[in-house]
PDB file of N, CA, C and O in Angstrom:
ATOM      1  N   UNK A   1       0.846  -1.172   0.000  1.00  0.00           N
ATOM      2  CA  UNK A   1       0.000   0.000   0.000  1.00  0.00           C
ATOM      3  C   UNK A   1       0.893   1.237   0.000  1.00  0.00           C
ATOM      4  O   UNK A   1       1.869   1.305   0.746  1.00  0.00           O
ATOM      5  N   UNK A   2       0.558   2.200  -0.828  1.00  0.00           N
ATOM      6  CA  UNK A   2       1.357   3.415  -0.915  1.00  0.00           C
ATOM      7  C   UNK A   2       1.108   4.320   0.292  1.00  0.00           C
ATOM      8  O   UNK A   2       0.103   4.193   0.992  1.00  0.00           O
ATOM      9  N   UNK A   3       2.037   5.221   0.509  1.00  0.00           N
ATOM     10  CA  UNK A   3       1.881   6.182   1.603  1.00  0.00           C
ATOM     11  C   UNK A   3       0.648   7.045   1.385  1.00  0.00           C
ATOM     12  O   UNK A   3      -0.061   7.373   2.336  1.00  0.00           O
ATOM     13  N   UNK A   4       0.394   7.412   0.140  1.00  0.00           N
ATOM     14  CA  UNK A   4      -0.787   8.232  -0.163  1.00  0.00           C
ATOM     15  C   UNK A   4      -2.072   7.491   0.192  1.00  0.00           C
ATOM     16  O   UNK A   4      -3.008   8.088   0.724  1.00  0.00           O
ATOM     17  N   UNK A   5      -2.119   6.198  -0.100  1.00  0.00           N
ATOM     18  CA  UNK A   5      -3.310   5.401   0.219  1.00  0.00           C
ATOM     19  C   UNK A   5      -3.482   5.269   1.732  1.00  0.00           C
ATOM     20  O   UNK A   5      -4.599   5.347   2.245  1.00  0.00           O
ATOM     21  N   UNK A   6      -2.381   5.072   2.435  1.00  0.00           N
ATOM     22  CA  UNK A   6      -2.430   4.976   3.898  1.00  0.00           C
ATOM     23  C   UNK A   6      -2.918   6.294   4.486  1.00  0.00           C
ATOM     24  O   UNK A   6      -3.772   6.311   5.372  1.00  0.00           O
ATOM     25  N   UNK A   7      -2.371   7.392   3.986  1.00  0.00           N
ATOM     26  CA  UNK A   7      -2.764   8.718   4.468  1.00  0.00           C
ATOM     27  C   UNK A   7      -4.263   8.929   4.283  1.00  0.00           C
ATOM     28  O   UNK A   7      -4.944   9.433   5.176  1.00  0.00           O
ATOM     29  N   UNK A   8      -4.763   8.541   3.126  1.00  0.00           N
ATOM     30  CA  UNK A   8      -6.192   8.703   2.829  1.00  0.00           C
ATOM     31  C   UNK A   8      -7.047   7.865   3.785  1.00  0.00           C
ATOM     32  O   UNK A   8      -8.067   8.339   4.284  1.00  0.00           O
ATOM     33  N   UNK A   9      -6.634   6.633   4.036  1.00  0.00           N
ATOM     34  CA  UNK A   9      -7.384   5.773   4.956  1.00  0.00           C
ATOM     35  C   UNK A   9      -7.354   6.336   6.377  1.00  0.00           C
ATOM     36  O   UNK A   9      -8.362   6.299   7.082  1.00  0.00           O
ATOM     37  N   UNK A  10      -6.206   6.855   6.794  1.00  0.00           N
ATOM     38  CA  UNK A  10      -6.112   7.450   8.123  1.00  0.00           C
ATOM     39  C   UNK A  10      -7.007   8.679   8.259  1.00  0.00           C
ATOM     40  O   UNK A  10      -7.672   8.858   9.280  1.00  0.00           O
ATOM     41  N   UNK A  11      -7.023   9.511   7.245  1.00  0.00           N
ATOM     42  CA  UNK A  11      -7.877  10.701   7.263  1.00  0.00           C
ATOM     43  C   UNK A  11      -9.337  10.295   7.394  1.00  0.00           C
ATOM     44  O   UNK A  11     -10.083  10.876   8.183  1.00  0.00           O
ATOM     45  N   UNK A  12      -9.738   9.305   6.623  1.00  0.00           N
ATOM     46  CA  UNK A  12     -11.122   8.829   6.695  1.00  0.00           C
ATOM     47  C   UNK A  12     -11.423   8.231   8.064  1.00  0.00           C
ATOM     48  O   UNK A  12     -12.504   8.447   8.613  1.00  0.00           O
ATOM     49  N   UNK A  13     -10.474   7.482   8.616  1.00  0.00           N
ATOM     50  CA  UNK A  13     -10.663   6.869   9.926  1.00  0.00           C
ATOM     51  C   UNK A  13     -10.806   7.935  11.004  1.00  0.00           C
ATOM     52  O   UNK A  13     -11.701   7.860  11.846  1.00  0.00           O
ATOM     53  N   UNK A  14      -9.921   8.926  10.975  1.00  0.00           N
ATOM     54  CA  UNK A  14      -9.940   9.983  11.981  1.00  0.00           C
ATOM     55  C   UNK A  14     -11.240  10.779  11.913  1.00  0.00           C
ATOM     56  O   UNK A  14     -11.781  11.185  12.942  1.00  0.00           O
ATOM     57  N   UNK A  15     -11.730  10.998  10.712  1.00  0.00           N
ATOM     58  CA  UNK A  15     -12.978  11.763  10.545  1.00  0.00           C
ATOM     59  C   UNK A  15     -14.147  11.105  11.277  1.00  0.00           C
ATOM     60  O   UNK A  15     -15.056  11.798  11.736  1.00  0.00           O
ATOM     61  N   UNK A  16     -14.131   9.781  11.392  1.00  0.00           N
ATOM     62  CA  UNK A  16     -15.251   9.069  12.005  1.00  0.00           C
ATOM     63  C   UNK A  16     -14.945   8.467  13.367  1.00  0.00           C
ATOM     64  O   UNK A  16     -15.832   7.881  13.987  1.00  0.00           O
ATOM     65  N   UNK A  17     -13.727   8.594  13.843  1.00  0.00           N
ATOM     66  CA  UNK A  17     -13.325   7.964  15.109  1.00  0.00           C
ATOM     67  C   UNK A  17     -13.998   8.651  16.297  1.00  0.00           C
ATOM     68  O   UNK A  17     -14.336   9.833  16.240  1.00  0.00           O
ATOM     69  N   UNK A  18     -14.186   7.882  17.377  1.00  0.00           N
ATOM     70  CA  UNK A  18     -14.799   8.479  18.571  1.00  0.00           C
ATOM     71  C   UNK A  18     -13.774   9.348  19.306  1.00  0.00           C
ATOM     72  O   UNK A  18     -12.572   9.243  19.060  1.00  0.00           O
ATOM     73  N   UNK A  19     -14.254  10.196  20.198  1.00  0.00           N
ATOM     74  CA  UNK A  19     -13.405  11.172  20.888  1.00  0.00           C
ATOM     75  C   UNK A  19     -12.252  10.529  21.641  1.00  0.00           C
ATOM     76  O   UNK A  19     -11.140  11.056  21.635  1.00  0.00           O
ATOM     77  N   UNK A  20     -12.500   9.406  22.284  1.00  0.00           N
ATOM     78  CA  UNK A  20     -11.466   8.740  23.068  1.00  0.00           C
ATOM     79  C   UNK A  20     -10.282   8.329  22.177  1.00  0.00           C
ATOM     80  O   UNK A  20      -9.124   8.500  22.557  1.00  0.00           O
ATOM     81  N   UNK A  21     -10.579   7.799  21.015  1.00  0.00           N
ATOM     82  CA  UNK A  21      -9.510   7.397  20.090  1.00  0.00           C
ATOM     83  C   UNK A  21      -8.764   8.612  19.548  1.00  0.00           C
ATOM     84  O   UNK A  21      -7.541   8.582  19.415  1.00  0.00           O
ATOM     85  N   UNK A  22      -9.490   9.674  19.237  1.00  0.00           N
ATOM     86  CA  UNK A  22      -8.850  10.892  18.732  1.00  0.00           C
ATOM     87  C   UNK A  22      -7.897  11.458  19.774  1.00  0.00           C
ATOM     88  O   UNK A  22      -6.774  11.840  19.447  1.00  0.00           O
ATOM     89  N   UNK A  23      -8.340  11.515  21.029  1.00  0.00           N
ATOM     90  CA  UNK A  23      -7.480  12.027  22.100  1.00  0.00           C
ATOM     91  C   UNK A  23      -6.249  11.142  22.289  1.00  0.00           C
ATOM     92  O   UNK A  23      -5.152  11.645  22.531  1.00  0.00           O
ATOM     93  N   UNK A  24      -6.427   9.841  22.180  1.00  0.00           N
ATOM     94  CA  UNK A  24      -5.308   8.917  22.299  1.00  0.00           C
ATOM     95  C   UNK A  24      -4.291   9.111  21.187  1.00  0.00           C
ATOM     96  O   UNK A  24      -3.086   9.118  21.438  1.00  0.00           O
ATOM     97  N   UNK A  25      -4.774   9.268  19.954  1.00  0.00           N
ATOM     98  CA  UNK A  25      -3.868   9.503  18.829  1.00  0.00           C
ATOM     99  C   UNK A  25      -3.138  10.834  19.001  1.00  0.00           C
ATOM    100  O   UNK A  25      -1.946  10.945  18.714  1.00  0.00           O
ATOM    101  N   UNK A  26      -3.868  11.835  19.470  1.00  0.00           N
ATOM    102  CA  UNK A  26      -3.248  13.136  19.675  1.00  0.00           C
ATOM    103  C   UNK A  26      -2.129  13.040  20.711  1.00  0.00           C
ATOM    104  O   UNK A  26      -1.048  13.593  20.511  1.00  0.00           O
ATOM    105  N   UNK A  27      -2.382  12.354  21.794  1.00  0.00           N
ATOM    106  CA  UNK A  27      -1.362  12.187  22.830  1.00  0.00           C
ATOM    107  C   UNK A  27      -0.137  11.462  22.272  1.00  0.00           C
ATOM    108  O   UNK A  27       0.994  11.775  22.645  1.00  0.00           O
ATOM    109  N   UNK A  28      -0.357  10.509  21.391  1.00  0.00           N
ATOM    110  CA  UNK A  28       0.724   9.745  20.792  1.00  0.00           C
ATOM    111  C   UNK A  28       1.632  10.640  19.931  1.00  0.00           C
ATOM    112  O   UNK A  28       2.852  10.478  19.922  1.00  0.00           O
ATOM    113  N   UNK A  29       1.015  11.580  19.213  1.00  0.00           N
ATOM    114  CA  UNK A  29       1.763  12.413  18.277  1.00  0.00           C
ATOM    115  C   UNK A  29       1.969  13.851  18.739  1.00  0.00           C
ATOM    116  O   UNK A  29       2.516  14.664  17.993  1.00  0.00           O
ATOM    117  N   UNK A  30       1.543  14.175  19.946  1.00  0.00           N
ATOM    118  CA  UNK A  30       1.564  15.558  20.418  1.00  0.00           C
ATOM    119  C   UNK A  30       2.944  16.203  20.331  1.00  0.00           C
ATOM    120  O   UNK A  30       3.065  17.329  19.848  1.00  0.00           O
ATOM    121  N   UNK A  31       3.977  15.516  20.786  1.00  0.00           N
ATOM    122  CA  UNK A  31       5.321  16.090  20.736  1.00  0.00           C
ATOM    123  C   UNK A  31       5.746  16.404  19.310  1.00  0.00           C
ATOM    124  O   UNK A  31       6.317  17.462  19.049  1.00  0.00           O
ATOM    125  N   UNK A  32       5.470  15.492  18.390  1.00  0.00           N
ATOM    126  CA  UNK A  32       5.826  15.733  16.991  1.00  0.00           C
ATOM    127  C   UNK A  32       5.051  16.911  16.410  1.00  0.00           C
ATOM    128  O   UNK A  32       5.600  17.701  15.643  1.00  0.00           O
ATOM    129  N   UNK A  33       3.790  17.029  16.771  1.00  0.00           N
ATOM    130  CA  UNK A  33       2.952  18.107  16.254  1.00  0.00           C
ATOM    131  C   UNK A  33       3.486  19.464  16.699  1.00  0.00           C
ATOM    132  O   UNK A  33       3.520  20.406  15.908  1.00  0.00           O
ATOM    133  N   UNK A  34       3.900  19.569  17.948  1.00  0.00           N
ATOM    134  CA  UNK A  34       4.339  20.850  18.494  1.00  0.00           C
ATOM    135  C   UNK A  34       5.812  21.125  18.254  1.00  0.00           C
ATOM    136  O   UNK A  34       6.245  22.266  18.414  1.00  0.00           O
ATOM    137  N   UNK A  35       6.590  20.136  17.882  1.00  0.00           N
ATOM    138  CA  UNK A  35       8.033  20.311  17.707  1.00  0.00           C
ATOM    139  C   UNK A  35       8.482  20.018  16.288  1.00  0.00           C
ATOM    140  O   UNK A  35       9.528  19.399  16.090  1.00  0.00           O
ATOM    141  N   UNK A  36       7.718  20.446  15.301  1.00  0.00           N
ATOM    142  CA  UNK A  36       8.092  20.195  13.911  1.00  0.00           C
ATOM    143  C   UNK A  36       9.470  20.758  13.594  1.00  0.00           C
ATOM    144  O   UNK A  36      10.247  20.113  12.888  1.00  0.00           O
ATOM    145  N   UNK A  37       9.790  21.944  14.098  1.00  0.00           N
ATOM    146  CA  UNK A  37      11.089  22.550  13.829  1.00  0.00           C
ATOM    147  C   UNK A  37      12.219  21.773  14.468  1.00  0.00           C
ATOM    148  O   UNK A  37      13.334  21.758  13.945  1.00  0.00           O
ATOM    149  N   UNK A  38      11.951  21.127  15.588  1.00  0.00           N
ATOM    150  CA  UNK A  38      12.990  20.396  16.310  1.00  0.00           C
ATOM    151  C   UNK A  38      13.391  19.111  15.582  1.00  0.00           C
ATOM    152  O   UNK A  38      14.406  18.501  15.918  1.00  0.00           O
ATOM    153  N   UNK A  39      12.607  18.700  14.597  1.00  0.00           N
ATOM    154  CA  UNK A  39      12.920  17.472  13.873  1.00  0.00           C
ATOM    155  C   UNK A  39      14.092  17.661  12.917  1.00  0.00           C
ATOM    156  O   UNK A  39      14.691  16.682  12.472  1.00  0.00           O
ATOM    157  N   UNK A  40      14.421  18.900  12.599  1.00  0.00           N
ATOM    158  CA  UNK A  40      15.502  19.188  11.664  1.00  0.00           C
ATOM    159  C   UNK A  40      16.675  19.774  12.438  1.00  0.00           C
ATOM    160  O   UNK A  40      16.568  20.857  13.014  1.00  0.00           O
ATOM    161  N   UNK A  41      17.784  19.066  12.450  1.00  0.00           N
ATOM    162  CA  UNK A  41      18.973  19.549  13.132  1.00  0.00           C
ATOM    163  C   UNK A  41      20.183  19.380  12.229  1.00  0.00           C
ATOM    164  O   UNK A  41      20.332  18.369  11.543  1.00  0.00           O
ATOM    165  N   UNK A  42      21.036  20.382  12.241  1.00  0.00           N
ATOM    166  CA  UNK A  42      22.265  20.309  11.468  1.00  0.00           C
ATOM    167  C   UNK A  42      23.355  19.637  12.295  1.00  0.00           C
ATOM    168  O   UNK A  42      23.474  19.868  13.498  1.00  0.00           O
ATOM    169  N   UNK A  43      24.138  18.810  11.632  1.00  0.00           N
ATOM    170  CA  UNK A  43      25.292  18.202  12.299  1.00  0.00           C
ATOM    171  C   UNK A  43      26.442  19.209  12.282  1.00  0.00           C
ATOM    172  O   UNK A  43      26.378  20.220  11.583  1.00  0.00           O
ATOM    173  N   UNK A  44      27.476  18.932  13.044  1.00  0.00           N
ATOM    174  CA  UNK A  44      28.664  19.798  13.030  1.00  0.00           C
ATOM    175  C   UNK A  44      29.265  19.867  11.636  1.00  0.00           C
ATOM    176  O   UNK A  44      29.743  20.916  11.205  1.00  0.00           O
ATOM    177  N   UNK A  45      29.238  18.742  10.937  1.00  0.00           N
ATOM    178  CA  UNK A  45      29.764  18.701   9.565  1.00  0.00           C
ATOM    179  C   UNK A  45      28.923  19.580   8.636  1.00  0.00           C
ATOM    180  O   UNK A  45      29.469  20.289   7.790  1.00  0.00           O
ATOM    181  N   UNK A  46      27.593  19.535   8.791  1.00  0.00           N
ATOM    182  CA  UNK A  46      26.704  20.388   7.994  1.00  0.00           C
ATOM    183  C   UNK A  46      27.032  21.863   8.219  1.00  0.00           C
ATOM    184  O   UNK A  46      27.096  22.644   7.269  1.00  0.00           O
ATOM    185  N   UNK A  47      27.237  22.232   9.464  1.00  0.00           N
ATOM    186  CA  UNK A  47      27.538  23.622   9.814  1.00  0.00           C
ATOM    187  C   UNK A  47      28.866  24.053   9.212  1.00  0.00           C
ATOM    188  O   UNK A  47      28.992  25.180   8.734  1.00  0.00           O
ATOM    189  N   UNK A  48      29.866  23.161   9.230  1.00  0.00           N
ATOM    190  CA  UNK A  48      31.168  23.471   8.623  1.00  0.00           C
ATOM    191  C   UNK A  48      31.016  23.737   7.127  1.00  0.00           C
ATOM    192  O   UNK A  48      31.604  24.678   6.594  1.00  0.00           O
ATOM    193  N   UNK A  49      30.224  22.902   6.456  1.00  0.00           N
ATOM    194  CA  UNK A  49      29.998  23.065   5.015  1.00  0.00           C
ATOM    195  C   UNK A  49      29.306  24.393   4.736  1.00  0.00           C
ATOM    196  O   UNK A  49      29.701  25.124   3.827  1.00  0.00           O
ATOM    197  N   UNK A  50      28.270  24.708   5.520  1.00  0.00           N
ATOM    198  CA  UNK A  50      27.557  25.971   5.330  1.00  0.00           C
ATOM    199  C   UNK A  50      28.457  27.172   5.596  1.00  0.00           C
ATOM    200  O   UNK A  50      28.403  28.163   4.868  1.00  0.00           O
ATOM    201  N   UNK A  51      29.279  27.087   6.632  1.00  0.00           N
ATOM    202  CA  UNK A  51      30.209  28.175   6.935  1.00  0.00           C
ATOM    203  C   UNK A  51      31.199  28.380   5.785  1.00  0.00           C
ATOM    204  O   UNK A  51      31.508  29.514   5.418  1.00  0.00           O
ATOM    205  N   UNK A  52      31.693  27.278   5.223  1.00  0.00           N
ATOM    206  CA  UNK A  52      32.633  27.351   4.107  1.00  0.00           C
ATOM    207  C   UNK A  52      31.962  27.984   2.885  1.00  0.00           C
ATOM    208  O   UNK A  52      32.546  28.843   2.224  1.00  0.00           O
ATOM    209  N   UNK A  53      30.740  27.556   2.592  1.00  0.00           N
ATOM    210  CA  UNK A  53      30.009  28.107   1.447  1.00  0.00           C
ATOM    211  C   UNK A  53      29.683  29.585   1.654  1.00  0.00           C
ATOM    212  O   UNK A  53      29.736  30.369   0.707  1.00  0.00           O
ATOM    213  N   UNK A  54      29.347  29.965   2.879  1.00  0.00           N
ATOM    214  CA  UNK A  54      29.063  31.367   3.180  1.00  0.00           C
ATOM    215  C   UNK A  54      30.313  32.215   2.963  1.00  0.00           C
ATOM    216  O   UNK A  54      30.244  33.297   2.379  1.00  0.00           O
ATOM    217  N   UNK A  55      31.433  31.726   3.429  1.00  0.00           N
ATOM    218  CA  UNK A  55      32.691  32.454   3.267  1.00  0.00           C
ATOM    219  C   UNK A  55      33.015  32.641   1.783  1.00  0.00           C
ATOM    220  O   UNK A  55      33.459  33.714   1.373  1.00  0.00           O
ATOM    221  N   UNK A  56      32.796  31.608   0.989  1.00  0.00           N
ATOM    222  CA  UNK A  56      33.008  31.710  -0.460  1.00  0.00           C
ATOM    223  C   UNK A  56      32.088  32.781  -1.057  1.00  0.00           C
ATOM    224  O   UNK A  56      32.494  33.542  -1.935  1.00  0.00           O
ATOM    225  N   UNK A  57      30.861  32.825  -0.572  1.00  0.00           N
ATOM    226  CA  UNK A  57      29.900  33.819  -1.051  1.00  0.00           C
ATOM    227  C   UNK A  57      30.359  35.233  -0.685  1.00  0.00           C
ATOM    228  O   UNK A  57      30.365  36.130  -1.529  1.00  0.00           O
ATOM    229  N   UNK A  58      30.741  35.419   0.572  1.00  0.00           N
ATOM    230  CA  UNK A  58      31.178  36.734   1.056  1.00  0.00           C
ATOM    231  C   UNK A  58      32.400  37.215   0.264  1.00  0.00           C
ATOM    232  O   UNK A  58      32.529  38.407  -0.018  1.00  0.00           O
ATOM    233  N   UNK A  59      33.285  36.299  -0.088  1.00  0.00           N
ATOM    234  CA  UNK A  59      34.492  36.648  -0.832  1.00  0.00           C
ATOM    235  C   UNK A  59      34.230  36.814  -2.331  1.00  0.00           C
ATOM    236  O   UNK A  59      35.136  37.167  -3.086  1.00  0.00           O
ATOM    237  N   UNK A  60      33.000  36.562  -2.755  1.00  0.00           N
ATOM    238  CA  UNK A  60      32.665  36.698  -4.172  1.00  0.00           C
ATOM    239  C   UNK A  60      33.174  35.552  -5.025  1.00  0.00           C
ATOM    240  O   UNK A  60      33.291  35.692  -6.242  1.00  0.00           O
ATOM    241  N   UNK A  61      33.483  34.412  -4.401  1.00  0.00           N
ATOM    242  CA  UNK A  61      34.018  33.260  -5.125  1.00  0.00           C
ATOM    243  C   UNK A  61      32.937  32.291  -5.589  1.00  0.00           C
ATOM    244  O   UNK A  61      33.239  31.311  -6.269  1.00  0.00           O
ATOM    245  N   UNK A  62      31.693  32.549  -5.235  1.00  0.00           N
ATOM    246  CA  UNK A  62      30.600  31.676  -5.679  1.00  0.00           C
ATOM    247  C   UNK A  62      29.503  32.531  -6.298  1.00  0.00           C
ATOM    248  O   UNK A  62      29.344  33.706  -5.966  1.00  0.00           O
ATOM    249  N   UNK A  63      28.768  31.929  -7.184  1.00  0.00           N
ATOM    250  CA  UNK A  63      27.706  32.651  -7.861  1.00  0.00           C
ATOM    251  C   UNK A  63      26.471  32.687  -6.970  1.00  0.00           C
ATOM    252  O   UNK A  63      26.137  31.698  -6.317  1.00  0.00           O
ATOM    253  N   UNK A  64      25.801  33.823  -6.946  1.00  0.00           N
ATOM    254  CA  UNK A  64      24.600  33.981  -6.132  1.00  0.00           C
ATOM    255  C   UNK A  64      23.434  34.396  -7.016  1.00  0.00           C
ATOM    256  O   UNK A  64      23.622  34.964  -8.092  1.00  0.00           O
ATOM    257  N   UNK A  65      22.233  34.106  -6.545  1.00  0.00           N
ATOM    258  CA  UNK A  65      21.019  34.417  -7.282  1.00  0.00           C
ATOM    259  C   UNK A  65      20.026  35.112  -6.365  1.00  0.00           C
ATOM    260  O   UNK A  65      19.972  34.831  -5.168  1.00  0.00           O
ATOM    261  N   UNK A  66      19.248  36.012  -6.927  1.00  0.00           N
ATOM    262  CA  UNK A  66      18.152  36.609  -6.167  1.00  0.00           C
ATOM    263  C   UNK A  66      17.029  35.568  -6.088  1.00  0.00           C
ATOM    264  O   UNK A  66      17.015  34.597  -6.845  1.00  0.00           O
ATOM    265  N   UNK A  67      16.096  35.783  -5.168  1.00  0.00           N
ATOM    266  CA  UNK A  67      14.967  34.866  -5.034  1.00  0.00           C
ATOM    267  C   UNK A  67      14.151  34.827  -6.321  1.00  0.00           C
ATOM    268  O   UNK A  67      13.711  33.758  -6.744  1.00  0.00           O
ATOM    269  N   UNK A  68      13.947  35.984  -6.945  1.00  0.00           N
ATOM    270  CA  UNK A  68      13.194  36.022  -8.198  1.00  0.00           C
ATOM    271  C   UNK A  68      13.909  35.244  -9.302  1.00  0.00           C
ATOM    272  O   UNK A  68      13.266  34.552 -10.091  1.00  0.00           O
ATOM    273  N   UNK A  69      15.234  35.356  -9.360  1.00  0.00           N
ATOM    274  CA  UNK A  69      16.006  34.618 -10.362  1.00  0.00           C
ATOM    275  C   UNK A  69      15.902  33.116 -10.121  1.00  0.00           C
ATOM    276  O   UNK A  69      15.774  32.342 -11.070  1.00  0.00           O
ATOM    277  N   UNK A  70      15.958  32.701  -8.862  1.00  0.00           N
ATOM    278  CA  UNK A  70      15.841  31.275  -8.532  1.00  0.00           C
ATOM    279  C   UNK A  70      14.486  30.747  -8.983  1.00  0.00           C
ATOM    280  O   UNK A  70      14.411  29.690  -9.610  1.00  0.00           O
ATOM    281  N   UNK A  71      13.419  31.468  -8.671  1.00  0.00           N
ATOM    282  CA  UNK A  71      12.075  31.033  -9.078  1.00  0.00           C
ATOM    283  C   UNK A  71      11.980  30.911 -10.593  1.00  0.00           C
ATOM    284  O   UNK A  71      11.395  29.964 -11.118  1.00  0.00           O
ATOM    285  N   UNK A  72      12.560  31.876 -11.279  1.00  0.00           N
ATOM    286  CA  UNK A  72      12.514  31.861 -12.747  1.00  0.00           C
ATOM    287  C   UNK A  72      13.265  30.647 -13.305  1.00  0.00           C
ATOM    288  O   UNK A  72      12.790  29.982 -14.225  1.00  0.00           O
ATOM    289  N   UNK A  73      14.431  30.372 -12.741  1.00  0.00           N
ATOM    290  CA  UNK A  73      15.242  29.232 -13.185  1.00  0.00           C
ATOM    291  C   UNK A  73      14.492  27.930 -12.937  1.00  0.00           C
ATOM    292  O   UNK A  73      14.402  27.079 -13.822  1.00  0.00           O
ATOM    293  N   UNK A  74      13.962  27.779 -11.744  1.00  0.00           N
ATOM    294  CA  UNK A  74      13.263  26.541 -11.393  1.00  0.00           C
ATOM    295  C   UNK A  74      12.035  26.350 -12.270  1.00  0.00           C
ATOM    296  O   UNK A  74      11.778  25.252 -12.765  1.00  0.00           O
ATOM    297  N   UNK A  75      11.284  27.418 -12.456  1.00  0.00           N
ATOM    298  CA  UNK A  75      10.060  27.304 -13.274  1.00  0.00           C
ATOM    299  C   UNK A  75      10.364  27.007 -14.735  1.00  0.00           C
ATOM    300  O   UNK A  75       9.563  26.372 -15.420  1.00  0.00           O
ATOM    301  N   UNK A  76      11.498  27.454 -15.206  1.00  0.00           N
ATOM    302  CA  UNK A  76      11.855  27.191 -16.603  1.00  0.00           C
ATOM    303  C   UNK A  76      12.680  25.909 -16.734  1.00  0.00           C
ATOM    304  O   UNK A  76      13.024  25.493 -17.841  1.00  0.00           O
ATOM    305  N   UNK A  77      12.993  25.287 -15.591  1.00  0.00           N
ATOM    306  CA  UNK A  77      13.795  24.066 -15.544  1.00  0.00           C
ATOM    307  C   UNK A  77      15.151  24.272 -16.206  1.00  0.00           C
ATOM    308  O   UNK A  77      15.699  23.370 -16.841  1.00  0.00           O
ATOM    309  N   UNK A  78      15.663  25.451 -16.046  1.00  0.00           N
ATOM    310  CA  UNK A  78      16.956  25.818 -16.609  1.00  0.00           C
ATOM    311  C   UNK A  78      18.056  25.387 -15.641  1.00  0.00           C
ATOM    312  O   UNK A  78      17.941  25.577 -14.430  1.00  0.00           O
ATOM    313  N   UNK A  79      19.109  24.810 -16.184  1.00  0.00           N
ATOM    314  CA  UNK A  79      20.229  24.372 -15.344  1.00  0.00           C
ATOM    315  C   UNK A  79      20.980  25.571 -14.820  1.00  0.00           C
ATOM    316  O   UNK A  79      21.116  26.589 -15.499  1.00  0.00           O
ATOM    317  N   UNK A  80      21.469  25.436 -13.591  1.00  0.00           N
ATOM    318  CA  UNK A  80      22.268  26.522 -13.016  1.00  0.00           C
ATOM    319  C   UNK A  80      23.627  26.485 -13.652  1.00  0.00           C
ATOM    320  O   UNK A  80      24.483  27.308 -13.328  1.00  0.00           O
TER     321      UNK A  80
END
């Protein structure tokens, strides 16, 4: 069964589930629901890479794009 099919079945189940089951499911997932940002953490190695790339940017050694340019490139599927 695909993830999309599972998601659809869960949505349908939750829509009709009794209050006790809904509260139980909420308690099970409460930490994840409230800590979505905490699920993403950079490793020390990730931070080193980002610091190196930032330094290259500051020194003008890497190419940079405005947000509008990035959107245009992505929408046109143009290679960087």
